[in-house]
C-alpha positions in Angstrom: -42.0 -32.4 1.6 -39.6 -32.5 4.5 -38.5 -29.4 6.4 -34.9 -30.0 5.4 -35.9 -30.0 1.7 -37.9 -26.8 2.3 -34.9 -25.1 3.9 -32.7 -26.2 1.0 -35.2 -24.8 -1.5 -35.4 -21.5 0.4 -31.6 -21.2 0.6 -31.4 -21.8 -3.2 -34.0 -19.1 -3.9 -32.3 -16.6 -1.7 -28.9 -17.4 -3.2 -30.3 -17.0 -6.7 -31.9 -13.6 -5.8 -28.8 -12.3 -4.0 -26.4 -13.5 -6.7 -28.5 -12.1 -9.5 -28.8 -8.7 -7.8 -25.0 -8.7 -7.1 -24.1 -9.7 -10.7 -26.4 -7.1 -12.1 -24.8 -4.4 -10.0 -21.3 -5.6 -10.8 -22.1 -5.8 -14.5 -23.8 -2.4 -14.5 -20.8 -0.9 -12.6 -18.3 -2.4 -15.0 -20.3 -1.4 -18.1 -20.7 2.1 -16.9 -17.0 2.4 -16.1 -16.1 1.0 -19.5 -18.5 3.4 -21.2 -17.0 6.3 -19.1 -13.4 5.4 -20.2 -14.5 5.1 -23.8 -16.4 8.3 -23.7 -13.5 10.2 -22.1 -11.1 8.9 -24.9 -13.6 9.8 -27.6 -14.3 13.2 -26.1 -10.5 14.0 -26.1 -10.4 13.0 -29.7 -13.3 15.3 -30.6 -11.7 18.2 -28.7 -8.6 17.7 -30.8 -10.8 17.7 -33.9 -12.6 20.9 -32.8 -9.3 22.7 -32.3 -7.9 21.4 -35.6 -11.0 22.5 -37.5 -11.1 25.9 -35.9 -7.3 26.3 -36.4 -7.8 25.6 -40.2 -9.9 28.7 -40.4 -7.5 31.0 -38.5 -5.5 32.1 -41.6 -8.6 33.3 -43.5 -8.7 36.9 -42.2 -5.2 37.4 -43.6 -6.5 36.8 -47.1 -8.7 39.9 -46.7 -5.8 42.0 -45.2 -3.5 41.0 -48.1 -5.7 42.3 -50.9 -3.9 44.8 -53.1 -6.2 47.8 -52.7 -7.4 47.0 -49.1 -5.6 50.1 -47.7 -7.0 52.4 -50.3 -10.6 51.1 -49.8 -10.3 51.6 -46.0 -8.7 55.1 -46.1 -10.5 56.5 -49.2 -14.3 56.3 -49.1 -14.6 57.2 -52.7 -12.8 54.1 -54.1 -15.0 51.3 -55.5 -15.4 48.2 -53.3 -16.6 45.9 -56.2 -13.3 44.1 -56.6 -13.0 43.5 -52.8 -16.6 42.3 -52.7 -16.0 39.9 -55.6 -12.9 38.5 -53.8 -14.7 38.1 -50.5 -17.6 36.2 -52.3 -15.1 33.8 -53.9 -13.3 33.2 -50.6 -16.7 32.6 -48.9 -17.7 29.9 -51.4 -14.3 28.3 -51.4 -14.0 28.1 -47.6 -17.6 27.1 -47.0 -18.0 29.8 -44.4 -21.0 31.9 -43.4 -19.7 35.3 -44.5 -16.6 37.4 -45.1 -16.6 41.1 -43.9 -14.5 44.2 -44.2 -15.3 46.5 -41.3 -14.5 50.0 -40.3 -12.5 50.6 -37.1 -15.7 51.1 -35.2 -17.1 47.7 -36.4 -19.6 49.1 -38.9 -19.9 47.1 -42.1 -17.9 48.3 -45.2 -17.9 45.3 -47.6 -19.6 41.9 -47.2 -19.5 38.7 -49.2 -23.3 38.3 -48.6 -25.9 40.4 -50.2 -28.0 40.3 -47.1 -25.4 40.5 -44.4 -27.7 41.3 -41.5 -24.9 43.1 -39.8 -26.0 44.6 -36.4 -24.5 46.5 -33.5 -24.2 43.3 -31.4 -21.9 41.6 -33.9 -19.8 44.8 -34.2 -19.4 45.2 -30.5 -18.4 41.6 -29.9 -15.6 41.9 -32.5 -14.3 45.3 -31.5 -14.4 44.4 -27.8 -11.5 41.9 -28.4 -9.3 44.7 -29.9 -9.0 46.4 -26.5 -6.7 45.4 -23.7 -7.7 45.0 -20.1 -7.4 48.8 -19.4 -9.8 49.5 -22.2 -7.2 51.0 -24.6 -7.0 49.9 -28.2 -4.3 47.3 -28.8 -3.2 47.3 -32.5 -0.6 44.6 -32.1 -3.0 41.6 -31.7 -3.1 38.9 -34.3 -6.2 36.9 -35.3 -8.8 37.1 -32.6 -11.9 35.0 -31.9 -15.3 36.1 -30.7 -18.5 34.2 -30.2 -22.0 34.7 -28.8 -25.4 33.0 -29.1 -28.3 34.7 -30.7 -31.7 32.9 -31.1 -30.1 29.6 -30.1 -27.5 29.8 -32.8 -23.8 30.3 -32.2 -22.0 33.1 -34.1 -18.3 32.5 -34.3 -16.0 35.1 -35.8 -12.3 35.3 -36.7 -11.1 38.9 -36.9 -7.8 40.6 -37.8 -7.0 44.3 -37.1 -5.7 46.1 -40.2 -3.2 48.8 -39.3 -1.4 51.6 -41.2 1.5 53.4 -39.6 0.5 52.0 -36.2 -3.1 53.2 -36.5 -6.2 50.9 -36.8 -7.8 51.6 -40.2 -10.1 48.5 -40.5 -11.0 45.0 -39.4 -11.1 41.8 -41.5 -13.7 39.4 -40.2 -14.8 35.8 -41.2 -17.9 34.1 -39.8 -17.2 30.4 -39.4 -20.0 27.8 -39.9 -19.9 25.7 -36.7 -22.1 23.0 -38.2 -18.9 21.8 -39.9 -17.9 20.5 -36.5 -20.9 18.2 -36.1 -20.8 16.6 -39.6 -18.2 13.9 -38.5 -20.3 13.3 -35.3 -23.5 12.7 -37.4 -21.6 10.3 -39.6 -20.3 8.4 -36.5 -23.8 8.6 -34.9 -22.4 10.3 -31.9 -24.4 12.6 -29.6 -22.3 15.7 -28.9 -23.5 19.0 -27.3 -21.6 22.3 -27.0 -22.6 25.2 -24.7 -21.1 28.5 -23.8 -19.9 29.9 -20.5 -23.6 30.6 -19.5 -24.5 26.9 -20.1 -26.5 27.8 -23.2 -26.4 25.0 -25.7 -25.7 26.2 -29.3 -24.7 23.0 -31.2 -26.1 19.5 -31.2 -25.0 16.5 -33.3 -28.3 14.6 -32.7 -30.5 14.5 -35.8 -33.7 14.7 -33.8 -32.7 16.8 -30.7 -31.6 20.3 -31.4 -29.6 22.7 -29.1 -32.6 25.1 -29.0 -34.9 22.3 -27.8 -32.6 21.3 -25.0 -32.3 25.0 -23.9 -36.1 25.2 -23.9 -36.9 21.8 -22.2 -33.7 21.4 -20.2 -32.2 18.2 -18.9 -34.5 16.4 -16.4 -33.4 13.9 -13.7 -29.7 14.8 -13.5 -28.1 12.2 -11.2 -24.6 11.3 -10.1 -23.5 7.7 -9.5 -20.2 6.7 -7.7 -18.6 3.6 -9.2 -16.6 1.0 -7.3 -13.3 2.6 -8.4 -14.5 5.9 -6.8 -15.1 7.4 -10.2 -18.2 9.7 -10.5 -20.5 9.7 -13.5 -23.4 12.0 -14.4 -26.6 10.8 -16.0 -29.1 13.1 -17.9 -32.6 12.2 -18.9 -33.5 13.7 -22.3 -36.8 12.8 -24.0 -37.3 10.1 -21.4 -34.0 8.5 -22.4 -31.0 8.1 -20.0 -27.6 9.3 -21.1 -24.2 9.1 -19.5 -22.5 12.5 -19.8 -18.8 13.3 -20.0 -17.7 16.9 -20.3 -14.6 19.0 -20.8 -14.1 22.8 -20.9 -12.2 24.7 -23.5 -10.9 27.6 -21.4 -9.8 29.8 -24.4 -13.2 29.6 -26.0 -15.2 29.3 -22.8 -17.1 26.3 -24.4 -18.3 23.2 -22.6 -18.2 20.0 -24.8 -20.6 17.2 -23.7 -20.4 13.6 -24.9 -23.6 11.8 -24.3 -23.7 8.0 -24.3 -27.2 6.4 -24.5 -27.8 3.9 -21.7 -30.7 1.9 -23.2 -28.4 -0.8 -24.7 -26.4 -0.9 -21.5 -29.5 -1.5 -19.5 -30.6 -4.3 -21.8 -27.1 -5.9 -21.4 -27.5 -5.7 -17.6 -31.0 -7.4 -17.9 -29.6 -10.1 -20.1 -26.7 -10.7 -17.7 -29.1 -10.9 -14.8 -31.3 -13.3 -16.6 -28.4 -15.5 -17.6 -27.1 -15.4 -14.0 -30.5 -16.5 -12.7 -30.5 -19.4 -15.1 -26.9 -20.4 -14.4 -27.3 -20.1 -10.6 -30.5 -22.1 -10.7 -28.8 -24.7 -12.8 -25.6 -24.7 -10.6 -27.5 -24.9 -7.4 -29.6 -27.7 -8.8 -26.5 -29.6 -9.7 -25.0 -28.9 -6.3 -28.2 -30.2 -4.7 -28.1 -33.3 -6.8 -24.4 -33.8 -6.0 -25.3 -33.4 -2.3 -27.9 -36.2 -2.5 -25.6 -38.5 -4.3 -22.3 -37.6 -2.5 -21.6 -41.1 -1.4 -21.9 -42.6 -4.9 -19.7 -39.9 -6.5 -16.8 -40.9 -4.1 -16.4 -44.3 -5.7 -12.9 -45.4 -6.8 -13.6 -45.1 -10.5 -15.1 -41.6 -10.2 -12.1 -40.4 -8.1 -9.7 -41.7 -10.7 -11.7 -40.0 -13.5 -11.7 -36.7 -11.5 -7.9 -36.6 -11.0 -6.9 -37.9 -14.4 -7.1 -34.6 -16.3 -5.2 -32.4 -13.8 -1.9 -30.7 -14.7 -0.1 -31.9 -11.5 1.0 -35.3 -10.6 -1.6 -37.1 -8.5 -1.0 -40.5 -6.9 -3.8 -42.3 -5.1 -2.5 -44.5 -2.3 -4.1 -47.4 -0.5 -3.9 -47.8 3.3 -0.7 -49.9 3.0 1.0 -47.1 0.9 0.8 -49.1 -2.3 -0.2 -47.1 -5.4 -3.9 -47.5 -6.3 -4.0 -45.1 -9.2 -1.5 -42.6 -10.8 -2.7 -39.9 -13.2 -1.1 -39.3 -16.6 0.9 -36.3 -15.5 2.5 -38.2 -12.6 3.2 -41.1 -15.0 5.0 -38.7 -17.3 7.0 -37.3 -14.3 8.2 -40.8 -13.3 8.5 -42.4 -16.7 5.9 -45.1 -15.9 3.6 -47.2 -18.0 0.1 -48.4 -17.2 1.6 -51.8 -16.0 4.1 -50.3 -13.6 1.9 -48.6 -11.0 0.4 -51.9 -9.7 3.8 -53.0 -8.4 5.0 -49.8 -6.8 4.8 -48.3 -3.3 4.9 -44.6 -2.5 8.4 -44.6 -1.0 9.8 -46.0 -4.3 8.9 -42.7 -6.1 11.3 -40.8 -3.9 15.1 -40.7 -4.1 16.6 -42.9 -1.4 19.3 -40.4 -0.6 19.6 -38.6 2.8 17.5 -35.6 1.6 14.2 -37.6 1.7 15.0 -39.9 4.8 12.4 -38.4 7.1 9.6 -38.5 4.5 10.3 -42.1 3.5 10.2 -43.1 7.2 6.8 -41.5 7.5 5.5 -43.3 4.4 6.7 -46.6 5.7 5.1 -46.2 9.1 1.6 -47.6 8.5 0.4 -46.6 12.0 0.4 -43.0 11.1 -1.3 -41.2 8.2 1.2 -38.5 7.1 -0.1 -35.1 6.2 2.4 -32.9 4.3 1.9 -29.6 2.4 4.4 -28.2 -0.1 7.5 -30.1 1.0 10.5 -30.0 -1.3 11.7 -33.5 -2.1 13.8 -35.2 -4.7 11.9 -37.8 -6.8 13.4 -40.1 -9.4 12.1 -41.7 -12.5 12.7 -45.1 -14.0 15.6 -43.8 -16.1 17.4 -43.1 -12.8 17.3 -39.3 -13.1 16.5 -37.2 -10.0 14.3 -34.1 -10.2 13.1 -31.7 -7.5 9.4 -31.6 -6.7 6.9 -30.2 -4.3 5.1 -33.0 -2.4 1.8 -32.8 -0.6 0.1 -35.7 1.1 -3.6 -35.5 2.2 -5.6 -38.3 3.9 -8.6 -39.3 1.8 -11.6 -41.6 2.1 -13.6 -43.0 -0.8 -16.1 -45.8 -1.1 -15.7 -46.8 2.5 -11.9 -47.1 1.9 -9.1 -45.1 3.5 -6.0 -43.9 1.8 -4.0 -40.8 0.8 -3.6 -38.5 -2.1 0.0 -37.6 -3.1 0.5 -34.4 -5.1 3.7 -33.9 -7.1 4.6 -30.6 -8.8 7.8 -30.7 -10.9 9.9 -27.6 -9.9 13.0 -28.3 -12.0 12.6 -25.1 -14.0 12.2 -23.1 -10.8 15.3 -24.7 -9.3 17.3 -24.0 -12.5 16.2 -20.4 -12.4 17.1 -20.1 -8.7 20.5 -21.6 -9.4 21.0 -19.2 -12.3 19.9 -16.3 -10.1 22.3 -17.4 -7.3 25.2 -17.6 -9.7 24.3 -14.3 -11.2 24.2 -12.8 -7.7 27.5 -14.3 -6.8 29.1 -13.0 -10.0 27.6 -9.6 -9.3 28.8 -9.6 -5.8 32.3 -10.5 -7.0 32.2 -7.7 -9.5 31.0 -5.2 -6.9 33.8 -6.2 -4.6 36.4 -5.9 -7.4 35.0 -2.5 -8.4 35.0 -1.4 -4.8 38.6 -2.4 -4.4 39.5 -0.6 -7.6 37.6 2.5 -6.4 39.3 2.3 -3.0 42.7 2.1 -4.6 41.9 5.0 -7.0 40.6 7.0 -4.0 43.9 6.4 -2.1 45.9 7.4 -5.1 43.8 10.5 -5.6 44.1 11.4 -1.9 47.8 10.9 -2.1 48.1 13.0 -5.2 45.9 15.7 -3.6 48.1 15.8 -0.5 51.3 15.9 -2.6 49.8 18.8 -4.7 48.8 20.7 -1.5 52.3 20.1 0.0 53.8 21.3 -3.3 51.7 24.5 -3.2 52.6 25.1 0.4 56.3 24.5 -0.1 56.3 26.8 -3.1 54.4 29.6 -1.2 56.6 29.3 1.9 59.7 29.3 -0.3 58.6 32.4 -2.1 57.4 34.2 1.0 60.5 33.4 3.2 63.2 33.7 0.5 62.5 37.4 0.0 63.0 38.5 3.6 65.9 36.1 4.1 67.6 37.4 1.0 67.0 41.0 2.3 68.4 40.1 5.7 71.5 38.5 4.2 72.1 41.6 2.0 71.5 44.0 4.9 73.9 42.0 7.2 76.6 42.0 4.6 76.1 45.8 4.2 76.2 46.2 8.0 79.7 44.7 8.2 81.0 47.4 5.8 79.2 50.2 7.6 80.4 48.9 10.9 84.0 49.0 9.7 83.4 52.6 8.3 81.7 53.6 11.6 78.6 54.7 9.8 76.2 54.0 12.7 73.3 56.0 11.2 72.9 53.7 8.2 73.7 50.8 10.4 70.7 51.6 12.7 68.5 52.1 9.6 69.4 48.6 8.2 68.8 47.0 11.6 65.3 48.5 11.6 64.7 47.0 8.2 66.0 43.6 9.4 63.5 43.9 12.4 60.6 44.5 10.0 61.6 41.5 7.8 61.9 39.3 10.9 58.4 40.5 12.0 57.1 39.7 8.6 58.5 36.2 8.8 56.9 35.8 12.3 53.6 36.9 10.9 53.8 34.2 8.2 54.7 31.5 10.7 51.8 32.7 12.9 49.4 32.2 9.9 50.7 28.6 9.5 50.1 28.1 13.2 46.6 29.4 13.0 45.9 27.2 9.9 46.8 24.1 12.0 44.9 25.3 15.1 42.9 22.6 16.8 39.1 22.7 17.1 37.9 24.5 20.3 36.8 22.3 23.1 33.6 24.3 23.8 31.5 26.9 22.0 29.9 29.7 24.0 27.2 32.3 23.3 28.9 35.2 21.4 27.5 38.6 20.5 27.8 39.5 16.8 27.6 43.2 17.4 30.3 43.2 20.1 32.7 41.4 17.8 32.0 43.7 14.9 32.5 46.7 17.1 35.9 45.5 18.1 36.9 44.7 14.5 35.8 48.1 13.2 37.8 49.8 16.1 41.0 48.0 15.2 40.6 48.5 11.5 39.3 52.1 11.7 42.2 53.5 9.5 41.5 51.0 6.7 37.8 51.7 6.7 37.9 55.5 6.9 36.7 56.1 3.3 34.2 53.2 3.2 30.4 53.5 3.6 29.5 50.9 6.2 25.9 49.6 6.7 25.1 47.2 9.5 21.7 45.5 9.8 21.7 43.2 12.9 18.3 43.2 14.6 18.3 43.7 18.4 16.1 40.6 18.8 18.7 38.4 17.1 20.0 35.8 19.5 23.7 35.3 20.1 25.7 32.7 18.1 27.5 29.6 19.4 31.2 30.4 18.6 34.6 31.1 20.1 34.9 34.9 20.4 38.6 35.2 19.5 38.3 33.1 16.4 35.0 34.7 15.3 36.8 38.0 15.7 39.5 36.7 13.3 36.9 35.6 10.8 35.3 39.0 10.6 38.7 40.7 10.6 39.8 38.6 7.6 36.6 39.2 5.6 36.5 43.0 6.4 40.2 43.4 5.6 39.8 41.5 2.3 36.8 43.6 1.4 38.8 46.9 2.2 41.6 45.7 -0.1 39.1 44.7 -2.9 37.5 48.2 -2.8 40.7 50.2 -3.0 40.0 51.2 -6.6 36.2 51.6 -6.1 34.9 55.2 -6.5 32.2 54.8 -3.9 33.1 51.8 -1.7 30.4 50.3 0.4 30.4 47.5 2.9 27.1 45.9 4.1 26.7 43.4 6.9 23.3 41.9 7.8 22.2 39.0 9.9 19.0 37.0 10.1 17.6 33.9 11.9 16.0 31.0 10.0 15.0 27.8 11.8 17.7 28.1 14.6 20.5 29.0 12.2 21.9 32.6 12.0 22.9 33.7 8.5 25.5 36.6 8.3 26.1 38.2 4.9 29.2 40.4 4.3 28.8 42.2 1.0 31.2 44.6 -0.8 31.2 46.4 -4.2 34.8 45.7 -4.9 36.6 44.0 -7.8 35.3 40.4 -7.1 37.0 37.3 -8.5 36.7 35.2 -11.6 34.3 32.3 -11.7 37.3 29.9 -12.1 39.0 31.3 -9.0 35.7 31.1 -7.0 35.9 27.3 -6.9 39.4 27.5 -5.3 38.9 30.4 -3.0 39.0 28.5 0.3 41.9 26.2 -0.7 45.1 26.7 1.4 48.0 28.6 -0.3 45.7 29.6 -3.2 46.0 33.4 -3.7 45.5 35.9 -6.5 47.9 38.4 -4.8 51.4 39.1 -5.9 54.3 37.4 -4.2 55.1 39.0 -0.9 51.5 40.1 -0.3 50.3 37.0 1.4 50.5 33.2 1.7 46.9 32.5 0.5 45.9 31.2 3.9 43.5 33.9 5.0 40.2 32.5 3.6 41.4 28.9 4.1 41.9 29.7 7.8 38.5 31.4 7.9 36.8 28.3 6.4 38.6 26.0 8.9 37.5 28.2 11.8 33.9 28.1 10.6 34.0 24.3 10.4 35.5 24.1 13.9 32.6 26.3 15.2 30.1 23.9 13.4 29.3 26.5 10.8 29.9 27.1 7.1 31.1 29.9 4.8 30.2 30.4 1.1 31.3 33.0 -1.4 29.5 34.3 -4.5 29.9 37.2 -6.9 27.1 39.7 -6.6 24.6 39.1 -9.4 23.5 42.7 -10.1 26.5 44.7 -9.0 30.3 44.5 -8.7 31.8 42.8 -5.7 31.2 39.7 -3.6 29.1 38.4 -0.8 30.4 36.0 1.9 27.6 34.1 3.8 28.4 32.8 7.3 26.1 30.2 9.0 26.3 29.6 12.7 24.0 27.9 15.2 21.9 30.3 17.4 22.5 30.2 21.1 19.5 29.3 23.3 20.3 32.2 25.6 19.1 35.5 24.1 20.9 38.8 24.4 
């Protein structure tokens, strides 16, 4: 036996061992993950079943509380309990429960459906403990309550209902539920389910041979955790020398743990079978490969090559060294509409369309001095019916049976091209529609902007007309009167009228000044400005207006200055404080609060009053120019609009909201903090 053959055999054996081990691990991993997913789904189904079964018992205590003479029995010790006992016994048999009880307020037994109730202090304390709240006081307003505990490996599950009279607890209706009803469907389905309490004591098992008491006594040996390839963790338990995969879920309200155990014996057998089959297949495969390696030259004969490519789903054309067609498979014959007699008289270039698209490729095929090598080139081929069709062409040099040639591969991409064309047309149509829609939206936007400007101009004209007509009419009337008083020589009245005219002119100058401020340009540079200094100046100038107002200022000393224009910030505070004073004219205890805070480089200043506020509808238009709720003659409606413009010019914002818990409004100013502290 040659060394080469020994090496090949060694490689084969190592490959078989490694592949078998890998397949076993992959198969085991996949089966465990599938079992985990199935167990999780089944566990969720059983949790729903548990809650459904327990919920079906929840109305039972009401049957006791709704008995006709229940109040009399609980409040009068001398009344017979025979009727109540008979009813409880009937209810117990009909509901297939473990006992119906009527208890005194302290939990002691009054009436039971069972002759041997075995009622003890532990049962009573578990039920009465639920009737008290966290502070330990009795809570009579609770509905049906649940209580459970484990005694001697058996779970005791009770539903209890407090019975009240005139707000006082006079008794308790209790029903003991048989939890074995939960495991009956699991026994039928041959499922292994365990339930434990908060102390990890098992009290219910669906396994016919393994009880909960036995598990509590023996425990679960060999608990192990395995991490799967998808990063999922699974837990394995060993019970009675058998491995189980465990999935669990916790019922928080009951403080129960539900465990779903999947036996792994069948899974291990499946893994062993998969490993055995892999070993056989790998041995067979490698033996075949070894055989093919020894007979490689023979398998490259012309006939074997044609047989190999005949069944492929792509067009394959075998070319001789002179580019004549040696063999063409059925798929390619279908592409080009050829018969078995046509391929012997054809050359490779004849399969391609002679148009300019394929010029370079045809030249390469006709140049016999060079063996072309192409991969995935789009060309246009044509069949014998004269129809062109797009195709992907690949050309690979090939050697067989001591002969040289090439293998041409054609893939018809007509469907893909039609889809690309349809997609291109759809994109073009979509782009056209988008452009048309954008044009319509732009036109609508221009019309809306024009309408908005015209509406604003109309409001401004109307406001200016109303505001200026009154003083102008007054001036005209006073001037006419002055002519008469001048002729009469009444200088006293004449001086009085001239003073009124002066006031009216001053009022008109104030209005035009507001319009000038409204159109004021943005300041060229913002400087560090002290909030407290500005507020001090404003309060000094408006001292008379604020005499009866309780003013509270909360501006921390550590607060940095703001970036603003002092004169215009002064105007903002003056407008807001003046408006607040007007809004609180009819408030019994007017109060003005101003506070400032720094958050992430932004200073927030809130001005809050307890005045009349505004309607929600007016709130949306509060900062619009010439919008005012005042009477004609009391203002142009530019104050808050000017304030908003000033804040925008100083790279800040202003918002207004009605106070949620009291009357009045809050204006919030936001300005950038200066890097230079006070």
